DRENLOKE-16303 format. One line per 2 residues: number of its first residue (from 1); their letters; for each residue x, y, z of N, C-alpha, C. Coordinates in steps of 0.05 Angstrom, whole numbers. Example, Ala and Ser with C-alpha at 12.3 -4.5 7.8 and 13.67 -1.06 7.14 Angstrom:
1> as> 264/-114/156/246/-90/156/264/-66/156; 257/-45/142/273/-21/143/258/1/157
//
This chain:
1> xx> 2826/2576/2158/2828/2600/2142/2816/2597/2114; 2821/2574/2101/2810/2569/2075/2780/2567/2076
3> xx> 2770/2554/2098/2741/2552/2101/2728/2579/2104; 2740/2597/2120/2729/2623/2123/2730/2639/2097
5> xx> 2752/2637/2082/2753/2652/2057/2733/2641/2037; 2729/2614/2037/2708/2603/2020/2681/2613/2027
7> xx> 2675/2614/2053/2650/2625/2062/2646/2654/2054; 2668/2669/2057/2667/2697/2049/2660/2700/2020
9> xx> 2672/2683/2003/2666/2684/1975/2637/2676/1970; 2627/2658/1985/2599/2649/1982/2580/2672/1989
11> xx> 2586/2686/2010/2569/2709/2018/2572/2732/1998; 2596/2735/1987/2599/2755/1966/2582/2749/1942
13> xx> 2582/2724/1933/2565/2716/1911/2536/2720/1917; 2528/2712/1942/2500/2716/1951/2492/2745/1950
15> xx> 2510/2762/1960/2503/2791/1961/2500/2802/1933; 2517/2794/1914/2515/2804/1887/2489/2793/1874
17> xx> 2482/2768/1880/2457/2757/1869/2433/2772/1879; 2432/2777/1905/2409/2791/1917/2407/2819/1907
19> xx> 2430/2832/1904/2430/2860/1895/2420/2863/1867; 2426/2844/1850/2417/2845/1822/2388/2835/1818
21> xx> 2376/2824/1839/2349/2814/1837/2329/2837/1835; 2310/2835/1817/2291/2857/1813/2270/2859/1834
23> xx> 2265/2837/1849/2244/2837/1869/2252/2851/1895; 2277/2856/1899/2286/2870/1923/2285/2900/1917
25> xx> 2267/2914/1930/2263/2942/1925/2286/2958/1937; 2298/2975/1922/2321/2991/1932/2320/3019/1920
27> xx> 2334/3037/1932/2336/3064/1923/2365/3074/1926; 2370/3098/1915/2396/3110/1917/2394/3134/1936
29> xx> 2415/3138/1951/2416/3161/1970/2445/3170/1973; 2449/3191/1988/2475/3202/1993/2484/3195/2022
31> xx> 2506/3181/2024/2517/3173/2050/2545/3184/2052; 2549/3204/2069/2575/3217/2073/2587/3225/2046
33> xx> 2571/3240/2031/2579/3252/2005/2585/3230/1984; 2573/3206/1987/2577/3184/1968/2549/3173/1962
35> xx> 2544/3169/1937/2519/3156/1929/2520/3126/1933; 2500/3116/1948/2499/3087/1954/2471/3077/1947
37> xx> 2470/3051/1942/2445/3037/1938/2436/3024/1964; 2412/3028/1973/2404/3017/1999/2376/3005/1997
39> xx> 2369/2990/2017/2342/2978/2019/2333/2979/2048; 2308/2973/2053/2297/2972/2080/2299/2944/2091
41> xx> 2301/2943/2118/2304/2917/2131/2280/2899/2127; 2256/2910/2128/2232/2894/2125/2229/2884/2096
43> xx> 2239/2899/2077/2238/2889/2049/2258/2866/2045; 2280/2866/2059/2300/2844/2057/2288/2819/2068
45> xx> 2275/2821/2091/2263/2797/2104/2241/2785/2086; 2223/2802/2076/2201/2792/2059/2212/2781/2033
47> xx> 2233/2792/2023/2245/2783/1998/2255/2754/2001; 2271/2749/2022/2282/2722/2026/2260/2701/2033
49> xx> 2239/2710/2045/2217/2691/2051/2200/2685/2026; 2198/2704/2008/2182/2699/1984/2200/2688/1962
51> xx> 2226/2692/1962/2244/2683/1942/2268/2670/1955; 2266/2645/1964/2288/2632/1979/2309/2620/1960
53> xx> 2307/2624/1934/2326/2612/1916/2355/2621/1920; 2360/2647/1925/2387/2656/1929/2401/2644/1954
55> xx> 2385/2633/1972/2397/2622/1997/2412/2596/1991; 2406/2584/1967/2420/2559/1960/2450/2565/1955
57> xx> 2457/2589/1949/2485/2596/1945/2501/2593/1971; 2488/2597/1993/2502/2596/2019/2510/2568/2028
59> xx> 2502/2548/2013/2508/2520/2019/2500/2512/2047; 2519/2509/2065/2512/2499/2092/2496/2519/2109
61> xx> 2497/2545/2101/2482/2566/2116/2455/2572/2103; 2446/2555/2085/2421/2561/2070/2397/2561/2088
63> xx> 2398/2547/2111/2375/2545/2129/2375/2568/2150; 2393/2587/2148/2393/2608/2167/2369/2627/2163
65> xx> 2360/2640/2184/2339/2660/2182/2349/2685/2167; 2331/2700/2156/2339/2725/2142/2354/2744/2160
67> xx> 2346/2746/2186/2361/2763/2205/2390/2754/2208; 2394/2728/2211/2421/2718/2214/2438/2722/2189
69> xx> 2426/2718/2166/2441/2723/2141/2449/2753/2138; 2430/2770/2145/2437/2799/2144/2459/2806/2164
71> xx> 2458/2795/2188/2480/2800/2208/2507/2790/2198; 2506/2767/2183/2531/2756/2172/2542/2775/2150
73> xx> 2524/2787/2134/2532/2806/2114/2543/2832/2127; 2532/2839/2150/2542/2862/2165/2570/2857/2176
75> xx> 2575/2833/2187/2601/2826/2198/2622/2825/2176; 2614/2817/2152/2634/2815/2130/2636/2841/2115
77> xx> 2624/2862/2125/2626/2889/2113/2615/2890/2084; 2596/2872/2079/2582/2874/2053/2558/2893/2055
79> xx> 2549/2897/2079/2527/2916/2085/2536/2935/2107; 2523/2958/2108/2526/2976/2130/2499/2988/2137
81> xx> 2493/2987/2163/2467/2998/2172/2467/3028/2172; 2446/3041/2162/2445/3070/2161/2420/3080/2174
83> xx> 2419/3105/2179/2396/3119/2190/2391/3144/2175; 2366/3153/2176/2359/3178/2162/2371/3202/2176
85> xx> 2379/3222/2159/2391/3246/2171/2369/3264/2183; 2347/3267/2168/2324/3283/2177/2306/3265/2193
87> xx> 2304/3269/2219/2288/3252/2236/2262/3265/2246; 2256/3288/2236/2231/3302/2244/2213/3305/2219
89> xx> 2187/3304/2224/2167/3307/2203/2167/3335/2192; 2169/3338/2166/2169/3365/2154/2141/3377/2155
91> xx> 2139/3404/2155/2113/3417/2156/2096/3409/2131; 2071/3403/2136/2053/3396/2114/2052/3366/2108
93> xx> 2068/3350/2122/2068/3321/2118/2060/3306/2143; 2049/3283/2139/2039/3267/2162/2060/3249/2174
95> xx> 2079/3240/2159/2099/3222/2169/2125/3226/2155; 2146/3212/2164/2172/3215/2152/2173/3202/2124
97> xx> 2193/3210/2109/2195/3200/2081/2201/3170/2082; 2188/3156/2063/2192/3127/2062/2220/3120/2053
99> xx> 2231/3135/2034/2257/3131/2023/2273/3158/2026; 2287/3162/2047/2303/3187/2051/2325/3189/2030
101> xx> 2331/3214/2023/2352/3219/2003/2379/3222/2016; 2381/3226/2042/2406/3230/2056/2407/3211/2080
103> xx> 2429/3197/2082/2432/3177/2103/2458/3182/2119; 2460/3170/2142/2484/3170/2159/2487/3143/2171
105> xx> 2512/3136/2179/2518/3109/2189/2506/3107/2217; 2492/3084/2222/2480/3079/2248/2501/3068/2267
107> xx> 2499/3075/2292/2519/3066/2312/2519/3036/2316; 2496/3024/2320/2494/2995/2326/2490/2980/2300
109> xx> 2510/2966/2291/2510/2951/2266/2497/2924/2270; 2471/2924/2275/2456/2899/2279/2430/2901/2262
111> xx> 2422/2879/2251/2399/2879/2233/2374/2885/2248; 2356/2900/2236/2330/2906/2247/2310/2912/2224
113> xx> 2285/2908/2230/2264/2913/2210/2250/2939/2215; 2254/2951/2238/2239/2975/2246/2254/3000/2237
115> xx> 2244/3011/2214/2255/3036/2204/2286/3035/2202; 2296/3013/2191/2325/3009/2188/2331/3007/2159
117> xx> 2354/3019/2151/2363/3020/2123/2391/3008/2121; 2396/2994/2100/2421/2980/2096/2431/2985/2068
119> xx> 2456/2994/2067/2469/3002/2041/2490/2982/2034; 2492/2976/2008/2513/2958/1998/2539/2972/1999
121> xx> 2561/2959/2007/2587/2971/2009/2606/2964/1986; 2599/2943/1971/2617/2934/1950/2609/2947/1923
123> xx> 2627/2949/1905/2622/2960/1879/2608/2940/1861; 2586/2948/1850/2570/2930/1834/2584/2925/1807
125> xx> 2584/2900/1799/2596/2893/1773/2581/2906/1750; 2595/2918/1732/2583/2931/1710/2574/2911/1689
127> xx> 2549/2912/1680/2541/2894/1659/2554/2901/1632; 2551/2882/1613/2564/2886/1587/2553/2910/1572
129> xx> 2527/2915/1574/2515/2937/1558/2525/2964/1568; 2531/2966/1595/2542/2991/1605/2571/2995/1595
131> xx> 2586/2973/1593/2614/2975/1583/2614/2984/1554; 2595/2972/1538/2593/2980/1510/2584/3009/1507
133> xx> 2566/3017/1525/2556/3045/1525/2578/3065/1531; 2596/3057/1549/2619/3075/1556/2637/3080/1532
135> xx> 2640/3060/1514/2655/3064/1490/2639/3078/1468; 2613/3077/1471/2596/3089/1450/2594/3120/1454
137> xx> 2596/3129/1479/2593/3158/1484/2614/3175/1469; 2640/3168/1469/2659/3184/1453/2652/3185/1423
139> xx> 2643/3162/1413/2635/3161/1385/2612/3179/1379; 2592/3179/1398/2569/3196/1395/2577/3226/1396
141> xx> 2596/3232/1414/2605/3260/1416/2619/3269/1390; 2636/3251/1379/2649/3258/1354/2628/3261/1331
143> xx> 2608/3244/1331/2587/3246/1310/2572/3272/1312; 2567/3281/1337/2553/3307/1340/2571/3330/1330
145> xx> 2597/3328/1335/2615/3350/1326/2616/3350/1295; 2613/3327/1282/2615/3326/1253/2588/3330/1239
147> xx> 2568/3339/1254/2542/3344/1242/2542/3363/1218; 2558/3385/1218/2558/3404/1195/2566/3392/1169
149> xx> 2582/3370/1169/2592/3358/1144/2574/3335/1135; 2552/3330/1148/2534/3308/1140/2520/3315/1114
151> xx> 2511/3295/1099/2494/3301/1076/2468/3314/1084; 2455/3327/1065/2431/3343/1071/2409/3325/1082
153> xx> 2406/3301/1071/2384/3283/1080/2389/3274/1109; 2414/3269/1116/2420/3261/1143/2415/3284/1162
155> xx> 2421/3308/1154/2416/3331/1171/2385/3334/1176; 2370/3331/1154/2341/3333/1158/2330/3311/1176
157> xx> 2340/3287/1173/2331/3265/1190/2337/3270/1220; 2362/3279/1225/2370/3284/1253/2354/3308/1264
159> xx> 2351/3329/1248/2336/3352/1257/2308/3346/1264; 2293/3333/1247/2265/3327/1252/2262/3306/1275
161> xx> 2281/3288/1277/2279/3268/1299/2283/3282/1326; 2303/3299/1328/2308/3314/1353/2285/3333/1360
163> xx> 2275/3346/1339/2252/3365/1343/2227/3350/1352; 2223/3326/1341/2200/3310/1349/2202/3300/1377
165> xx> 2226/3291/1385/2229/3281/1413/2226/3304/1433; 2237/3327/1426/2235/3351/1443/2206/3359/1446
167> xx> 2191/3360/1424/2163/3367/1425/2147/3347/1441; 2153/3321/1438/2139/3301/1454/2144/3304/1483
169> xx> 2169/3309/1491/2176/3312/1519/2163/3337/1531; 2163/3359/1517/2151/3384/1527/2120/3381/1529
171> xx> 2109/3367/1509/2080/3362/1510/2072/3345/1533; 2089/3325/1539/2084/3307/1562/2085/3323/1588
173> xx> 2105/3340/1591/2107/3356/1615/2084/3375/1618; 2075/3388/1596/2052/3406/1597/2027/3391/1604
175> xx> 2023/3367/1593/1999/3352/1598/1997/3343/1627; 2020/3332/1638/2019/3323/1666/2016/3347/1685
177> xx> 2027/3370/1678/2023/3394/1695/1994/3403/1694; 1982/3402/1671/1953/3410/1668/1935/3391/1685
179> xx> 1940/3365/1683/1925/3346/1698/1929/3350/1728; 1953/3355/1736/1959/3359/1765/1944/3384/1775
181> xx> 1946/3406/1759/1933/3431/1768/1902/3428/1769; 1891/3414/1749/1862/3411/1749/1852/3394/1772
183> xx> 1866/3371/1778/1857/3354/1800/1863/3367/1827; 1885/3383/1828/1891/3396/1853/1870/3417/1860
185> xx> 1860/3432/1840/1840/3453/1845/1812/3441/1849; 1805/3420/1834/1778/3410/1836/1774/3392/1860
187> xx> 1791/3372/1864/1787/3352/1885/1808/3353/1907; 1828/3370/1904/1849/3373/1924/1868/3350/1926
189> xx> 1872/3335/1905/1891/3312/1904/1916/3320/1888; 1939/3310/1897/1964/3315/1883/1970/3290/1867
191> xx> 1964/3291/1841/1967/3268/1823/1987/3275/1801; 2010/3262/1802/2030/3266/1781/2033/3240/1765
193> xx> 2023/3240/1741/2029/3218/1723/2058/3220/1714; 2071/3197/1709/2100/3195/1704/2114/3210/1727
195> xx> 2111/3200/1752/2122/3215/1775/2152/3218/1775; 2166/3200/1762/2196/3200/1763/2208/3210/1737
197> xx> 2193/3223/1720/2204/3232/1694/2225/3252/1697; 2225/3268/1719/2246/3288/1723/2264/3281/1746
199> xx> 2263/3256/1756/2280/3248/1778/2309/3245/1770; 2327/3254/1786/2356/3251/1781/2367/3223/1788
201> xx> 2355/3211/1808/2364/3185/1818/2342/3165/1815; 2340/3154/1792/2319/3134/1786/2329/3115/1764
203> xx> 2321/3090/1766/2328/3071/1745/2311/3076/1720; 2319/3062/1699/2304/3065/1674/2276/3056/1676
205> xx> 2271/3035/1692/2244/3025/1696/2228/3045/1713; 2240/3056/1733/2225/3076/1749/2221/3102/1735
207> xx> 2239/3108/1716/2237/3134/1702/2211/3135/1685; 2204/3113/1673/2180/3113/1655/2156/3100/1669
209> xx> 2155/3101/1695/2132/3092/1710/2108/3111/1705; 2085/3099/1698/2062/3116/1690/2045/3123/1714
211> xx> 2037/3104/1730/2018/3109/1751/2030/3126/1773; 2014/3145/1783/2025/3163/1804/2028/3149/1831
213> xx> 2044/3161/1848/2047/3151/1875/2023/3160/1892; 2020/3146/1914/1999/3152/1932/2004/3179/1946
215> xx> 1984/3196/1947/1987/3222/1959/1986/3219/1990; 2009/3223/2002/2011/3220/2031/2011/3246/2046
217> xx> 2010/3268/2032/2010/3294/2044/1982/3303/2053; 1981/3323/2069/1956/3333/2079/1940/3347/2057
219> xx> 1914/3343/2057/1897/3355/2036/1897/3386/2039; 1901/3400/2017/1902/3430/2018/1874/3442/2026
221> xx> 1875/3465/2038/1851/3479/2045/1837/3490/2020; 1811/3495/2022/1796/3505/1999/1804/3533/1991
223> xx> 1813/3549/2011/1823/3576/2005/1848/3575/1988; 1865/3556/1994/1890/3553/1978/1883/3545/1949
225> xx> 1864/3527/1946/1856/3518/1920/1844/3541/1904; 1827/3557/1917/1815/3580/1903/1836/3600/1895
227> xx> 1856/3604/1912/1877/3623/1905/1892/3614/1880; 1900/3589/1879/1915/3579/1856/1897/3579/1831
229> xx> 1871/3575/1834/1853/3576/1811/1852/3604/1800; 1851/3625/1817/1851/3653/1808/1877/3659/1795
231> xx> 1899/3650/1806/1926/3655/1795/1928/3643/1767; 1918/3618/1764/1919/3605/1738/1902/3620/1717
233> xx> 1879/3630/1725/1862/3645/1706/1875/3671/1698; 1888/3684/1717/1901/3709/1711/1925/3705/1692
235> xx> 1940/3683/1696/1963/3677/1679/1953/3671/1651; 1932/3656/1648/1921/3649/1622/1912/3675/1607
237> xx> 1898/3692/1621/1889/3717/1609/1912/3735/1601; 1933/3736/1618/1956/3752/1612/1971/3742/1587
239> xx> 1974/3716/1585/1987/3704/1562/1971/3709/1537; 1945/3707/1539/1928/3711/1516/1929/3740/1507
241> xx> 1930/3759/1526/1931/3787/1519/1957/3795/1505; 1979/3783/1514/2005/3790/1503/2014/3770/1481
243> xx> 1996/3755/1471/2003/3736/1450/2011/3751/1425; 2031/3742/1410/2039/3756/1385/2018/3754/1363
245> xx> 2016/3775/1347/1997/3775/1325/2008/3759/1301; 1993/3758/1279/2001/3742/1256/2027/3752/1244
247> xx> 2030/3779/1242/2055/3790/1230/2079/3782/1247; 2077/3784/1274/2099/3777/1291/2106/3748/1289
249> xx> 2085/3731/1288/2090/3702/1285/2103/3696/1259; 2095/3710/1238/2107/3706/1212/2137/3714/1212
251> xx> 2143/3736/1226/2171/3744/1228/2188/3724/1243; 2177/3715/1266/2191/3695/1282/2195/3669/1266
253> xx> 2175/3661/1251/2177/3636/1235/2198/3639/1213; 2198/3662/1200/2218/3667/1179/2246/3668/1191
255> xx> 2249/3680/1214/2275/3682/1226/2285/3654/1234; 2268/3638/1246/2276/3611/1254/2282/3594/1229
257> xx> 2265/3597/1208/2270/3581/1184/2296/3589/1171; 2304/3614/1172/2329/3623/1161/2353/3611/1177
259> xx> 2350/3611/1203/2371/3599/1219/2374/3569/1213; 2351/3555/1211/2352/3527/1204/2364/3522/1177
261> xx> 2357/3539/1157/2368/3536/1131/2398/3541/1131; 2408/3560/1146/2436/3565/1148/2451/3541/1159
263> xx> 2439/3528/1179/2452/3505/1191/2452/3481/1172; 2430/3477/1158/2428/3454/1140/2445/3457/1115
265> xx> 2447/3482/1105/2461/3486/1079/2490/3492/1083; 2500/3494/1107/2528/3500/1111/2545/3475/1105
267> xx> 2568/3480/1092/2587/3458/1087/2614/3471/1085; 2636/3455/1087/2663/3467/1087/2670/3481/1061
269> xx> 2659/3472/1038/2666/3485/1013/2655/3514/1012; 2630/3517/1022/2618/3543/1023/2634/3561/1042
271> xx> 2643/3550/1064/2658/3566/1083/2684/3575/1071; 2698/3556/1057/2724/3564/1045/2720/3584/1022
273> xx> 2699/3580/1006/2694/3599/984/2686/3626/995; 2671/3626/1017/2664/3652/1030/2689/3666/1041
275> xx> 2707/3651/1052/2732/3663/1062/2748/3674/1039; 2750/3660/1016/2765/3669/993/2752/3694/981
277> xx> 2725/3695/979/2712/3719/969/2716/3743/987; 2716/3737/1013/2720/3759/1032/2748/3770/1029
279> xx> 2768/3752/1026/2795/3761/1023/2799/3777/997; 2785/3768/975/2787/3781/949/2775/3809/951
281> xx> 2753/3811/965/2740/3837/969/2757/3857/984; 2772/3846/1003/2791/3863/1018/2813/3873/1001
283> xx> 2823/3856/983/2845/3864/965/2834/3885/945; 2810/3880/934/2799/3899/915/2793/3926/928
285> xx> 2786/3925/953/2780/3950/967/2805/3966/973; 2828/3953/977/2852/3967/983/2866/3978/958
287> xx> 2863/3966/934/2876/3975/910/2867/4002/901; 2842/4009/899/2834/4036/891/2843/4057/910
289> xx> 2845/4051/935/2856/4071/954/2885/4078/948; 2900/4057/939/2928/4062/932/2930/4079/907
291> xx> 2913/4072/887/2914/4088/862/2905/4116/868; 2885/4119/884/2876/4146/891/2897/4162/905
293> xx> 2912/4148/922/2934/4162/936/2955/4171/917; 2963/4153/897/2983/4161/878/2973/4183/860
295> xx> 2947/4182/852/2936/4203/835/2936/4229/850; 2929/4229/875/2929/4254/890/2957/4265/893
297> xx> 2976/4247/896/3003/4256/898/3013/4269/872; 3006/4256/849/3014/4267/823/3000/4293/818
299> xx> 2974/4294/825/2959/4319/820/2971/4342/837; 2979/4335/861/2992/4356/878/3018/4366/866
301> xx> 3033/4347/855/3059/4354/842/3053/4372/817; 3032/4365/801/3026/4381/778/3017/4409/786
303> xx> 3002/4410/808/2993/4436/817/3016/4453/825; 3036/4440/839/3060/4456/847/3075/4465/823
305> xx> 3078/4447/802/3092/4455/778/3078/4478/763; 3051/4476/761/3037/4497/747/3039/4523/762
307> xx> 3038/4523/788/3041/4547/804/3069/4560/799; 3089/4543/797/3116/4554/792/3118/4567/765
309> xx> 3107/4554/744/3108/4565/717/3093/4592/716; 3069/4593/729/3054/4618/729/3069/4640/743
311> xx> 3083/4634/765/3098/4654/779/3121/4664/761; 3134/4646/746/3155/4655/728/3145/4673/706
313> xx> 3121/4667/695/3110/4683/674/3102/4711/685; 3091/4711/709/3084/4737/721/3109/4754/726
315> xx> 3131/4742/733/3156/4757/738/3166/4768/711; 3165/4752/689/3175/4761/664/3158/4785/654
317> xx> 3131/4782/658/3113/4804/649/3119/4829/664; 3123/4827/690/3129/4851/706/3156/4863/698
319> xx> 3176/4847/691/3202/4858/683/3199/4872/656; 3184/4860/637/3181/4873/611/3166/4899/614
321> xx> 3147/4901/631/3132/4925/636/3149/4947/647; 3166/4941/666/3185/4960/677/3204/4971/655
323> xx> 3214/4952/638/3233/4961/617/3219/4980/597; 3194/4974/590/3180/4992/572/3175/5019/584
325> xx> 3169/5020/610/3165/5046/623/3190/5062/624; 3212/5050/629/3238/5064/629/3245/5075/601
327> xx> 3240/5059/581/3246/5068/554/3229/5091/546; 3204/5091/553/3186/5112/547/3194/5138/561
329> xx> 3204/5135/586/3212/5159/601/3237/5171/589; 3255/5156/580/3279/5167/566/3271/5181/540
331> xx> 3253/5171/526/3244/5183/501/3231/5210/506; 3216/5212/527/3204/5238/533/3225/5259/540
333> x> 3246/5251/554/3267/5269/560/3281/5278/535
//
């Protein structure tokens, strides 16, 4: 039992060493809704034959053939043999994909070099830089949230750095698309420089790979190329016709510059002072309304009082007129 456990530990160390080796070509795929790292059987055999150093870890089993070592890894559940999900050639392609994106478990768990794929089953040890990066992400998130309170120079540095990186990335995408379209229309070749720049499942080394992959698809017909050339010309003419004039560009530039200035010049003190001014304006706006209401109420009371006094005077005048008429009538009698 101890000997078997020791051998198992030896094969575990061997598997980790081989998996971390850069010369063993591997990819990522989805296996039963789980992302796994896998390699091809023929690549494993050629790797051990060209780089036999990791076999020294196996001690007494160092002289085994690559097929026997792979079968031992399969028995110890360090590897699992997989098969491609899509087994038919897609329209427009000459052969199956070299590295399928979706895999399924193969029924016969035996090593083979003929169109066989093998996925690692153990969790890869995380290197130190990834551990440090996991602690760095929350700090970076907090720093992004605190951007409004940065000094003005720091804001300018961050703004121009991000704008420069964004402009560089968009220019790269536009340039590679232009080269692809020109070569596709002229010579009928699909050439993508930086082929993995938009890949979701790629290592950092593969992400910045410059040279394009070999075009394995069928060459397009000349009618298709002419059609895309006409479409490209029409799009260019349409964009040129609807391009904004100088006045519109000046308005857009002024609007964007105002937005940038608002972001750069904002700080908590201005926000608090703005809130205080807004509150003071609300108070000042409500006070005249109150005075006006009191004044209207007093004026209405004065109007009522003046109307009452005038009515009393009219009554006195009418009474005195009646008395004078009666006195005059008696005098005539």
